[in-house]
Phi, psi and omega in degrees: 000170171262134180225124176244132181234112178045043178297129181223139175223124178242141172241094186065236181273358183263127176260105182281324179225131191236093172054055175281132176224127175193165177225146179232129185259164175302137180093350178269136169247105187266120171274123183252105190244157176169159177292167175303134180083008183282340180113010182298304183296321178299318179298315180295325178294322177294319179296323182279354181081014181275332179230133179277136176289151173291323176204169184086178182212161178227145175233142176237113180054038178089355181258134176290126179297324182281317189262340177227060188297321182295314181295319178296316185289335175298332184275350191253137162250122188240122174251102182283167175300128181085346178046062182297134177228173175275113187299327184280348178277157168271160175305321181295316178292322180294315180293324177298316179298313180296319179300318180294318179298324181282359176087012178275144178206166174059221184295324180297321179294314179296321182295315180292320179296315179300322184294309184289327177297319179290315182298323183261007178050055182260003186305320186288346183238011188304326187252013175268145174302137182302325181297342180265356185279156175292165179301320180298316178292323176299319180296321180291322176298318178297320178294321179301316180293331181291328183255003187302321183266014178052062187283159178285333184235134175242126175242107191241116180261108183052062187295336182253011179300126177087358181270147176282170184304321179294318179292324176298319179299318181295316181293320178296319176298319179298316179297317179300321180292335183265353194286335186296320187246017179232168171251123186232129171244129180238118170268131185207151168262355186266104187294333181294338179288337178299312179289329183282333190233328198260146170248007177203148183226129169245130175246129176243150177214131184054038174080004181237152175285126176254335185213139173215095189214172168284159176301322179297315180295324181293315183290335176291346176281349180290140177291346176273355180299124181068012171288161181235127178247131178245130176252121186262149171288170184301331182277355183282169180233085183301321183298315179297318179296319181299321180295321180290318182297323184295343182277348179296142189296326185265008179267125180280309176199168183230140177241136182243136174243098185297321183296321181269356182056046182231154176229133175240125179255131183254131185281153171273133177056035176061027182290158175270113185247359188295322181295313180299321179290318178297320176297318180295319181297320180290316181296323182275349179068035181295134177281099185251142168275324176198159173219123181218151177275127180277130174280332186134165183234113183296326183295324177294317179296317180302312181295321180295315183293321186272342180252340183077010180253151173283120185268126180262000000 
């Protein structure tokens, strides 16, 4: 597993990471979230052995990152922020170089290179200088080097940064296929990736952990969880509908957006109100474009957790 114990990093008078402690087990995909400057990248660099902590310690698969750095790093595949590569090298030459550093040779080396080239769809750019590649292809080359030696632990800093929607889908599928028998930490600003990839979420703010939950538990903290939103056609009357909906026994309150011609009903005590509202809409013959049950909004929970304010 990955284990962090009171990890702290100070730069002069600035404390970037403040006594973080957590553990990640095999089969967990941990989403590591936080606003800019919260300490995400610094934490991942300390776990990867790239930055030494001011105090505290980290272990990778039982090896101390500080005292057994070579053994710990053998277990890690690390995709740093920006995925730096050698611009003058080709992807093929770069991956060959990384494979040699990782101790791969002969048939095993060829097999692993062929596998990651196929998984990341790099065939078309294998012989181009890395410096001439798009940001998306550079990111894929960086991802390829991280998984080349089939590591037990993956530490991925913004793995889909710069990828187009199709490429993001491919990389997410790849991460999902590897998640059962690996330990994966993903730092990301893209909240949709939490639901797509992660089974656990840690949110940090000002260098400290504020939240450690499953994505489902996190989204249930949203005030929109189990709310119902109705979108009306131009001929509809959202204000009149809102007044009728507000009379339902399990509805706490109703919010109307006249410009968007929408009404959102919020349940009392997290009750399920969608059936009662759908029945009312059908009985009243409301002209609706859509009616949907809200699962919750992660962006709202994220802002609330990291700012300490109730987000409306």
